[in-house]
C-alpha positions in Angstrom: 46.4 -8.5 -55.4 47.1 -7.7 -51.8 50.2 -5.9 -50.8 52.6 -8.5 -49.6 55.0 -7.4 -46.5 58.4 -8.7 -47.1 59.2 -11.1 -44.1 60.3 -14.6 -43.2 57.9 -17.3 -44.4 54.7 -17.9 -42.3 54.3 -20.9 -40.1 51.1 -22.5 -41.3 51.1 -25.7 -39.2 49.8 -24.1 -36.2 46.5 -25.5 -34.6 43.8 -23.4 -33.3 41.4 -24.3 -30.5 39.5 -22.6 -27.5 40.0 -23.9 -24.1 36.8 -24.1 -22.2 36.2 -25.3 -18.7 35.3 -28.8 -19.8 35.0 -30.9 -22.8 32.2 -30.2 -25.1 30.5 -32.2 -27.9 31.8 -31.9 -31.4 28.7 -30.3 -32.7 28.2 -28.0 -29.8 28.2 -24.3 -30.5 29.2 -22.7 -27.1 29.5 -19.2 -27.8 29.0 -16.5 -30.5 31.8 -17.6 -33.0 31.7 -21.4 -32.2 33.8 -23.8 -30.4 37.2 -22.5 -32.0 36.3 -18.8 -32.2 36.5 -18.7 -35.9 33.0 -19.2 -37.1 33.2 -22.9 -37.9 32.5 -26.4 -36.3 32.7 -30.1 -36.9 28.9 -30.5 -37.2 27.9 -33.0 -39.9 24.7 -33.7 -41.9 23.6 -30.1 -42.3 20.5 -29.3 -44.6 21.0 -27.5 -47.8 17.6 -26.9 -49.3 15.1 -25.5 -47.0 12.6 -22.7 -46.5 10.4 -21.3 -43.6 8.0 -24.2 -44.4 10.1 -27.0 -45.5 12.5 -29.1 -43.2 11.5 -27.1 -40.1 12.0 -29.4 -37.2 10.4 -26.7 -34.9 10.2 -23.0 -34.6 9.5 -20.6 -31.7 8.1 -17.1 -31.6 10.6 -14.6 -30.4 9.3 -12.1 -27.8 11.5 -9.3 -29.4 14.3 -8.7 -31.9 18.0 -9.1 -31.0 21.1 -9.4 -32.8 22.5 -12.3 -30.5 23.3 -15.6 -31.7 21.8 -18.8 -30.3 24.3 -21.2 -28.6 24.0 -25.0 -28.2 25.4 -27.2 -25.5 24.3 -30.7 -24.4 21.2 -30.5 -26.3 19.9 -27.2 -25.0 19.5 -24.0 -27.0 20.2 -20.8 -25.1 19.0 -17.3 -26.6 19.1 -13.8 -25.4 16.2 -11.7 -26.4 14.4 -8.5 -25.7 10.7 -8.6 -24.6 9.3 -5.6 -26.5 5.9 -5.7 -24.9 7.2 -5.6 -21.4 10.7 -3.7 -22.2 12.7 -6.4 -20.4 15.7 -8.5 -21.5 15.3 -12.2 -21.3 17.4 -15.4 -21.0 15.5 -18.3 -22.7 16.4 -22.0 -22.9 14.8 -24.6 -25.5 15.3 -28.2 -26.1 17.3 -28.7 -29.2 15.2 -31.7 -30.5 11.7 -30.7 -29.6 11.7 -27.0 -29.3 10.1 -27.2 -25.9 10.8 -24.2 -23.9 12.6 -25.3 -20.8 12.8 -22.0 -19.0 12.6 -18.1 -19.3 14.3 -15.6 -17.0 14.2 -11.9 -16.8 17.9 -10.6 -16.4 17.4 -6.8 -17.0 15.1 -4.0 -17.9 15.2 -1.7 -21.0 15.3 -2.0 -24.7 17.8 0.4 -26.4 19.5 3.7 -26.3 19.2 4.3 -30.1 17.1 3.2 -32.9 19.6 1.1 -34.7 20.1 -1.8 -32.1 19.1 -3.0 -28.7 20.5 -4.2 -25.6 20.3 -7.9 -26.5 23.2 -7.8 -28.9 25.7 -9.8 -26.9 25.4 -13.7 -27.4 25.2 -16.2 -24.4 28.3 -18.3 -23.8 28.1 -21.8 -22.1 30.0 -24.8 -20.8 28.5 -28.3 -20.0 26.7 -27.0 -16.8 26.7 -23.2 -16.8 25.5 -20.6 -19.4 26.2 -16.8 -19.0 23.9 -14.0 -20.4 25.1 -10.5 -20.8 23.4 -7.3 -22.0 24.2 -3.8 -23.2 22.9 -2.6 -19.9 25.6 -4.3 -18.3 23.3 -6.9 -16.7 25.1 -10.3 -16.4 23.6 -13.5 -15.0 24.9 -17.0 -14.8 22.5 -20.0 -14.7 22.9 -23.7 -14.4 21.3 -25.6 -17.4 18.1 -26.3 -15.5 17.7 -22.5 -15.1 18.7 -22.1 -11.5 20.4 -18.6 -11.0 24.0 -19.0 -9.7 24.9 -15.4 -9.4 23.9 -12.0 -11.0 25.6 -8.5 -11.2 25.9 -5.4 -13.4 29.2 -4.2 -14.8 28.2 -0.7 -15.1 27.3 -0.6 -11.3 30.7 -2.3 -10.5 32.9 -0.5 -13.0 31.3 2.6 -14.2 28.8 3.7 -17.0 29.7 2.5 -20.6 30.6 5.6 -22.6 29.5 4.8 -26.2 27.7 6.9 -28.8 25.7 3.6 -29.8 24.6 0.7 -27.8 27.2 -1.4 -26.3 27.3 -4.8 -27.6 30.3 -7.4 -27.0 29.9 -11.0 -26.2 31.6 -12.6 -23.2 34.1 -15.5 -23.7 34.9 -18.5 -21.4 38.6 -19.7 -20.9 39.0 -22.4 -18.1 36.7 -21.1 -15.2 37.2 -17.4 -16.3 34.4 -15.4 -17.8 36.1 -12.6 -19.8 34.6 -9.3 -21.1 36.2 -6.4 -23.0 34.9 -2.7 -22.8 36.6 -0.6 -25.3 34.9 2.8 -24.8 35.5 6.6 -24.7 37.3 8.1 -21.9 34.4 10.7 -21.3 30.7 10.5 -21.4 28.8 11.0 -24.8 25.3 11.3 -23.7 23.6 13.1 -20.7 22.6 10.0 -19.1 26.2 8.6 -19.0 27.5 11.6 -17.0 28.4 11.3 -13.2 31.2 8.6 -13.3 34.1 11.0 -14.4 37.0 9.7 -16.6 36.9 6.2 -17.6 39.4 3.7 -19.4 39.0 0.9 -21.6 39.4 -2.4 -19.9 39.5 -6.2 -19.9 37.7 -8.0 -17.1 37.6 -11.6 -15.9 35.4 -13.0 -13.1 35.1 -16.5 -11.9 32.4 -18.3 -13.8 31.3 -20.0 -10.8 31.1 -17.4 -8.2 31.3 -14.0 -10.1 34.3 -13.0 -8.1 36.6 -10.6 -9.9 39.9 -12.4 -11.0 41.4 -9.4 -13.0 40.8 -6.1 -14.5 43.3 -4.5 -16.7 43.4 -1.3 -18.6 43.5 -1.5 -22.4 44.9 1.7 -23.6 44.8 3.2 -27.0 45.7 6.3 -29.1 42.4 6.7 -30.9 40.0 9.6 -30.7 36.3 10.2 -30.2 34.2 7.4 -31.7 37.1 5.4 -33.0 37.8 4.6 -29.2 34.7 2.5 -29.5 34.6 -1.1 -30.3 31.7 -3.6 -30.5 33.9 -6.5 -31.1 34.4 -9.6 -28.9 37.5 -11.1 -27.5 38.8 -14.2 -29.5 40.9 -17.0 -28.0 43.2 -19.0 -30.2 46.2 -21.4 -29.6 49.4 -20.8 -31.5 52.8 -22.5 -30.8 51.2 -24.4 -28.0 50.1 -21.3 -26.1 46.5 -19.8 -25.7 46.3 -16.2 -26.4 43.4 -13.6 -26.7 43.0 -11.2 -29.3 41.3 -7.8 -28.8 40.5 -5.4 -31.8 39.4 -1.7 -31.4 40.8 1.7 -30.7 42.6 1.6 -33.9 44.9 -1.4 -33.0 45.0 -5.1 -32.5 46.5 -6.6 -29.4 47.3 -10.1 -28.1 46.9 -10.9 -24.3 47.5 -13.8 -21.9 43.9 -14.8 -21.1 45.1 -16.1 -17.5 46.1 -12.6 -16.6 44.8 -10.0 -19.1 48.6 -9.0 -19.8 49.1 -7.3 -23.1 51.9 -9.3 -25.0 51.9 -7.5 -28.3 50.2 -4.7 -30.1 49.9 -3.7 -33.8 48.4 -0.7 -35.2 47.2 1.4 -36.8 44.8 1.2 -39.7 43.8 4.8 -38.9 47.1 7.0 -39.1 45.1 10.0 -39.7 43.2 9.5 -36.4 39.6 9.7 -38.2 37.2 10.2 -35.2 34.3 8.3 -36.5 35.9 5.0 -37.1 34.3 2.9 -34.5 35.0 -0.9 -34.9 32.6 -3.6 -35.2 34.2 -6.9 -36.7 36.0 -9.1 -34.1 39.4 -10.5 -35.1 39.9 -14.2 -36.4 42.9 -16.2 -36.4 44.1 -19.0 -38.8 46.9 -20.0 -41.0 49.6 -18.3 -38.7 47.8 -14.8 -39.0 45.1 -12.7 -37.3 42.9 -10.5 -39.2 41.9 -7.3 -38.2 39.1 -5.5 -40.4 39.4 -1.7 -40.5 36.0 -0.2 -40.8 34.3 1.9 -43.5 35.4 0.0 -46.7 39.0 0.1 -45.5 41.4 -2.9 -45.9 41.9 -6.1 -44.0 45.1 -6.2 -42.2 46.9 -9.7 -41.6 49.1 -9.7 -38.5 51.6 -12.5 -38.2 51.2 -14.6 -35.0 54.0 -15.2 -32.6 55.3 -11.9 -32.1 55.9 -9.8 -28.9 56.0 -6.2 -27.9 55.4 -3.2 -30.3 54.9 -4.7 -33.7 55.9 -2.8 -36.8 54.2 -2.9 -40.3 57.0 -5.4 -41.3 55.0 -7.8 -38.9 52.3 -7.7 -41.3 51.8 -10.7 -43.7 49.7 -8.8 -46.1 47.2 -5.9 -46.5 44.1 -6.3 -48.8 43.9 -4.4 -52.1 41.0 -5.9 -53.7 37.9 -3.6 -52.7 35.9 -6.6 -52.1 38.2 -7.9 -49.3 36.9 -5.5 -46.6 34.3 -5.8 -43.8 32.6 -3.0 -41.8 30.4 -5.1 -39.7 30.7 -9.0 -40.2 33.6 -11.0 -38.6 35.4 -13.0 -41.1 35.3 -16.9 -41.1 38.2 -19.3 -41.0 37.2 -22.6 -42.4 39.1 -25.3 -44.2 42.4 -23.6 -44.2 40.9 -20.3 -45.8 39.3 -17.1 -44.6 36.0 -16.1 -45.8 35.5 -12.3 -45.8 31.9 -10.9 -46.1 31.6 -7.4 -47.4 28.3 -6.0 -45.9 27.5 -3.2 -48.3 28.6 -5.1 -51.5 26.7 -8.1 -50.2 29.6 -10.3 -51.5 32.0 -12.9 -49.8 35.4 -13.6 -50.7 37.6 -16.8 -50.3 41.1 -15.7 -49.1 44.5 -17.5 -48.8 45.8 -16.9 -45.3 49.6 -16.9 -45.9 49.4 -14.4 -49.0 46.0 -12.7 -49.1 45.4 -13.9 -52.5 41.7 -14.0 -53.5 40.6 -17.3 -54.7 37.1 -16.1 -55.4 34.5 -13.4 -54.7 30.8 -14.1 -55.2 27.6 -12.1 -55.1 25.2 -13.2 -52.4 22.3 -11.9 -54.4 20.6 -10.2 -51.4 18.2 -7.3 -51.3 18.9 -6.6 -47.6 22.2 -5.6 -46.2 24.2 -8.5 -44.7 25.8 -7.7 -41.4 25.4 -11.0 -39.7 28.7 -13.1 -39.5 29.2 -16.1 -41.8 29.3 -19.5 -40.1 30.4 -22.8 -41.6 30.4 -26.7 -41.1 30.0 -29.8 -43.2 31.5 -28.1 -46.3 28.8 -25.3 -46.2 28.9 -21.6 -45.4 25.8 -20.0 -44.1 24.9 -16.4 -44.5 21.7 -14.4 -43.7 20.6 -10.6 -44.7 18.6 -8.0 -42.7 15.5 -9.3 -44.7 16.1 -12.9 -43.6 17.3 -14.0 -47.1 19.6 -17.1 -46.2 22.2 -18.2 -48.6 24.0 -21.5 -48.4 27.5 -21.2 -50.2 30.0 -23.9 -51.3 33.6 -23.9 -50.2 35.2 -25.3 -53.4 37.5 -23.7 -56.0 34.7 -21.7 -57.5 31.9 -19.6 -56.0 28.7 -21.4 -55.8 25.4 -20.6 -54.1 24.1 -24.0 -53.1 20.7 -22.9 -51.8 18.5 -19.8 -51.2 15.8 -19.4 -48.6 13.5 -16.5 -47.5 13.2 -16.9 -43.7 11.5 -13.6 -43.0 10.7 -11.1 -41.4 10.8 -9.3 -44.8 11.8 -6.1 -46.1 11.6 -4.0 -42.8 13.7 -6.5 -40.7 17.3 -6.0 -39.3 18.4 -9.7 -38.9 21.9 -9.7 -37.5 22.1 -13.1 -35.7 24.5 -15.5 -37.2 23.3 -19.1 -38.1 24.3 -21.7 -35.7 25.1 -25.1 -37.1 24.8 -28.4 -34.8 24.9 -32.0 -35.9 22.0 -32.6 -38.4 20.5 -29.1 -38.1 20.9 -25.2 -38.2 19.4 -22.7 -36.1 18.2 -19.4 -37.7 17.0 -16.6 -35.6 15.0 -13.7 -37.4 13.3 -10.8 -35.9 10.2 -12.8 -35.2 11.0 -16.6 -34.8 13.7 -19.2 -34.0 13.8 -21.8 -36.6 15.4 -25.3 -36.2 16.0 -26.7 -39.7 16.8 -30.2 -40.2 17.1 -33.1 -37.9 19.1 -32.4 -34.7 20.8 -35.2 -32.9 
């Protein structure tokens, strides 16, 4: 059982949504965590039983591996990728129904700074007429849907080098006409190639989606030390009490911000009172049922912070802290779908259904994978989609008891490191392995 925090009852009637620059289709998946930034969508008629040879509408070879998730807007699939042969970073667009490649652009050069990941970790984000591609090199480019470059810049050139031990990876988000980034980093350089820019701060940055002009840059301070200052999470937008807010997780704390200005409105922390130096943060926050989840790293608990507060929050502002060892996530971002959280434990290769108000665990199930599971779960049409490093795909039910509805081996085999989440869209799902992009089903 989770540790409940004695407080007033939670407000569970809040609605959650993401404000984009213009209306999107019900089955569009415009950014890494979908239209509501919680890993779910209203897509319907999704396939259950499939394989790398069965129910494949089309597939396309990938020029290199990447952890980025494909996004879909207006019948076009946008994918970030490395090109391993040419050591470049690519923006690629495909027709959703046919798989025909519409265009391919070189946005940056280089592959990686370490052997665990590469520069194509951030996912694209799109509106009905624009798509932004961002990479761990700091390269940023915005195109229209026909592939015409609108503007381009490099955040490291503009704001200083990224001070990370590992390869920086955080996806941008869109709010109105603002393209928003977070860089939660160390204050001093880690590697020799980072030196020369002096002392740095963590920051939130918003630029105009149409012009690239800076709208705001605000510091995001923290009390963390060493690697615990580093976060690979992504900003999360949510609406609570009629107000859209932005959640930022990292530096041993969770903060809430006004996305219009970047102003910090509240802060809770810490999950790291002993100031352990190697507790970098990977999972992004997720909001649902009146709370926001922060997943502490290294098999530590999940913390549920009540929404609606202001200023410096105390531990009494927590709804619950998980006690079940299965309710933890070092890498995968939890899913909120159908009124419940689904929390995937990468090392145990299990997933838990959790009540948002109390933290009670409805069920925990074994995904029965050989490979580690670091991709974040996604859901639509009453189905949860998970994939392991080895491309082992599991379709899980959302009922009162744990059930694996289907299994598929999508490749690339035991030597892969697949981290891209599965993208649902009406009639189909998109699965990106190290080697191919699959469209499974009959997209509409």
